[in-house]
C-alpha positions as CSV (number, residue, x, y, z in Angstrom):
1,M,0.0,0.1,-0.3
2,S,3.4,2.0,-0.2
3,S,1.8,3.9,-3.3
4,S,-1.4,4.2,-2.1
5,S,-0.2,5.8,1.0
6,D,-2.5,8.7,0.9
7,M,-5.7,6.1,0.5
8,D,-8.6,6.7,3.2
9,P,-7.6,3.4,5.5
10,L,-11.3,3.4,6.2
11,F,-11.0,3.2,10.4
12,A,-14.3,2.9,12.4
13,N,-14.5,5.9,13.9
14,P,-10.7,7.7,13.7
15,S,-12.4,10.7,15.5
16,G,-14.5,8.8,18.4
17,P,-17.5,10.3,20.4
18,D,-16.1,13.5,21.2
19,L,-15.1,13.9,17.5
20,I,-11.5,14.8,18.0
21,N,-8.8,12.8,16.3
22,G,-6.1,12.0,18.3
23,T,-7.8,11.2,21.6
24,L,-8.5,8.0,23.8
25,D,-11.9,7.3,22.3
26,D,-11.3,6.6,19.2
27,D,-11.5,3.6,16.8
28,L,-8.7,2.4,14.9
29,R,-10.4,-0.8,13.6
30,L,-10.6,-1.4,10.2
31,L,-13.9,-1.6,8.2
32,Q,-14.2,-4.5,6.0
33,S,-13.3,-3.0,2.4
34,S,-10.1,-1.2,3.8
35,P,-7.1,-0.6,1.4
36,A,-4.9,-1.6,4.6
37,I,-6.4,-4.7,5.2
38,D,-3.9,-7.5,3.9
39,A,-1.1,-4.1,2.3
40,G,1.6,-4.2,5.0
41,N,5.0,-7.0,4.5
42,G,4.9,-9.7,6.6
43,P,8.7,-9.7,7.0
44,L,9.3,-6.2,7.7
45,L,7.1,-7.1,11.0
46,P,9.7,-6.5,13.9
47,E,10.9,-9.8,15.5
48,G,8.6,-10.9,18.2
49,A,5.7,-8.9,17.3
50,G,3.3,-11.9,17.4
51,T,0.5,-10.0,18.1
52,D,-1.5,-6.4,17.2
53,F,-2.0,-3.8,19.8
54,L,-5.5,-5.6,21.3
55,N,-3.0,-9.1,21.8
56,Q,-4.6,-10.3,19.1
57,P,-2.7,-12.3,16.2
58,R,-0.7,-10.0,14.1
59,I,-1.8,-11.5,10.9
60,T,-5.2,-13.1,10.5
61,G,-5.4,-12.9,6.2
62,I,-3.2,-13.6,3.6
63,E,-0.9,-10.6,5.0
64,V,-0.3,-8.1,7.7
65,D,-3.0,-5.3,8.0
66,I,-1.1,-1.8,7.5
67,G,-1.8,-0.1,11.5
68,A,-1.6,-1.6,15.2
69,I,-4.9,-3.5,14.8
70,E,-5.0,-6.8,12.5
71,G,-8.2,-7.5,11.1
72,F,-11.4,-5.4,10.2
73,I,-15.2,-5.1,11.6
74,P,-18.4,-4.6,9.2
75,A,-19.7,-1.3,9.5
76,T,-23.2,0.0,11.1
77,F,-24.7,3.2,11.5
78,A,-24.4,3.2,15.3
79,L,-20.7,2.6,15.4
80,L,-19.8,5.1,12.8
81,H,-22.1,7.5,14.1
82,P,-22.2,7.2,17.7
83,G,-25.3,9.2,19.3
84,L,-26.4,10.4,15.7
85,D,-30.5,9.7,15.2
86,P,-31.0,7.4,12.1
87,N,-33.8,9.3,11.5
88,G,-32.7,12.7,11.8
89,D,-31.5,15.1,9.2
90,E,-28.2,16.2,10.6
91,N,-27.4,18.2,7.3
92,H,-30.5,19.6,6.9
93,N,-31.0,18.6,3.0
94,G,-34.3,16.2,3.3
95,V,-32.2,13.0,3.3
96,S,-32.5,10.9,6.4
97,N,-29.3,10.4,7.9
98,F,-29.4,6.5,7.7
99,A,-30.2,7.1,4.2
100,E,-27.0,9.0,3.6
101,Y,-24.9,6.7,5.7
102,A,-26.5,3.5,3.4
103,T,-25.6,5.0,-0.1
104,G,-22.0,6.2,1.8
105,H,-21.9,10.1,2.5
106,D,-21.5,11.3,5.6
107,P,-24.4,12.2,6.9
108,R,-22.7,15.1,9.0
109,S,-21.1,17.2,5.9
110,S,-22.8,18.9,3.6
111,P,-25.7,17.3,1.6
112,P,-24.0,14.8,-1.6
113,S,-24.9,16.0,-4.5
114,N,-25.3,11.9,-6.0
115,L,-27.4,10.7,-3.9
116,G,-29.4,7.8,-4.3
117,L,-31.0,6.3,-7.6
118,H,-29.8,7.7,-10.9
119,V,-32.6,6.6,-13.7
120,S,-32.1,6.8,-17.6
121,R,-34.4,5.3,-20.6
122,D,-32.2,2.2,-20.0
123,S,-30.4,1.8,-17.1
124,L,-30.9,2.2,-13.9
125,T,-27.4,3.1,-11.4
126,Y,-27.3,3.1,-7.8
127,Q,-24.7,3.1,-4.8
128,I,-25.0,1.6,-1.5
129,R,-22.3,1.1,1.5
130,E,-20.7,-2.4,0.5
131,N,-19.2,-2.6,4.3
132,A,-22.5,-2.8,6.2
133,S,-23.9,-4.6,8.2
134,D,-26.8,-3.3,9.2
135,L,-28.5,-2.6,6.1
136,S,-30.1,-4.2,3.4
137,F,-31.7,-2.9,0.6
138,R,-33.5,-3.2,-2.9
139,L,-34.6,-1.5,-5.9
140,Q,-38.2,-1.5,-6.8
141,R,-40.5,0.1,-10.2
142,S,-44.5,0.9,-9.5
143,T,-46.6,2.7,-12.3
144,D,-49.1,4.6,-10.1
145,L,-47.0,5.3,-6.9
146,K,-49.0,3.5,-5.1
147,T,-48.6,-0.4,-5.8
148,W,-44.6,-1.2,-5.8
149,M,-42.7,-4.5,-7.0
150,N,-39.4,-5.3,-6.2
151,L,-37.1,-5.7,-9.3
152,A,-35.8,-8.8,-10.3
153,E,-32.3,-10.0,-11.5
154,G,-32.5,-11.5,-14.9
155,V,-36.3,-10.2,-15.4
156,D,-36.0,-6.9,-14.8
157,F,-32.4,-6.0,-15.3
158,I,-28.9,-7.2,-16.2
159,K,-26.0,-6.5,-14.4
160,S,-24.4,-4.1,-17.1
161,E,-21.0,-3.2,-15.6
162,P,-18.8,-5.0,-13.1
163,A,-19.6,-2.9,-9.4
164,R,-16.8,-0.9,-9.0
165,S,-16.3,0.2,-5.6
166,G,-14.1,2.7,-3.7
167,G,-14.1,4.2,-0.5
168,G,-16.8,1.8,0.7
169,V,-18.8,2.5,-1.4
170,E,-20.5,-0.1,-4.8
171,Y,-21.3,1.8,-7.6
172,Q,-23.7,-0.4,-10.3
173,V,-25.0,0.0,-13.3
174,L,-28.0,-2.4,-14.0
175,E,-29.4,-2.7,-17.5
176,L,-33.2,-2.3,-18.2
177,S,-34.5,-5.9,-19.6
178,D,-37.4,-3.6,-20.9
179,P,-36.0,-0.3,-22.0
180,L,-38.7,2.3,-20.5
181,S,-41.5,2.7,-22.9
182,T,-44.2,3.4,-20.6
183,N,-44.4,5.2,-17.4
184,L,-42.4,4.1,-14.6
185,F,-40.7,5.0,-11.4
186,F,-38.2,3.4,-9.3
187,R,-37.1,3.5,-6.0
188,Q,-34.5,2.8,-3.7
189,V,-34.9,1.1,-0.4
190,L,-33.3,1.4,2.1
191,E,-33.6,-0.5,5.6
192,S,-31.8,-1.3,8.7
193,N,-32.0,-4.4,9.9
194,Q,-30.8,-4.1,13.3
């Protein structure tokens, strides 16, 4: 990872509950999609460094992780945003804190411009946090905004491009099986499974 040292390591909560970096409440465990996982160089570990900062085995994967703590944890809303109400709207943009978290955004920062589901005549594009253990989502369609049906892969769409990932977010383009010839509405349903 030496050539990628400017990448976000995706710590669980680098500021901790006090929102100040470098204090004792910081959680420097790696999230599941961290670029620091298995990115170290085991032969460069000092002799006798068989355990990490938490006294766990130093190498648990293919290679040693970069950082003081080996291994990763899945993200949760409560872990990344302690004390924040998932149903609230911290940045006052009309989108719930949980929906912003679910799409890989920080609900405390300025409103994102690329939030949600993007629809064109023959495709849907969405983004979703890929390392969240407290999140489930589905895509739905409707002709009247009253009755909604779940989209099914192979029936309603095919994945036209491989998912791109970055910073714990997966970006996916779906090619619609029947390009839009009638008025259809789409939505991305984001739910907490906690």
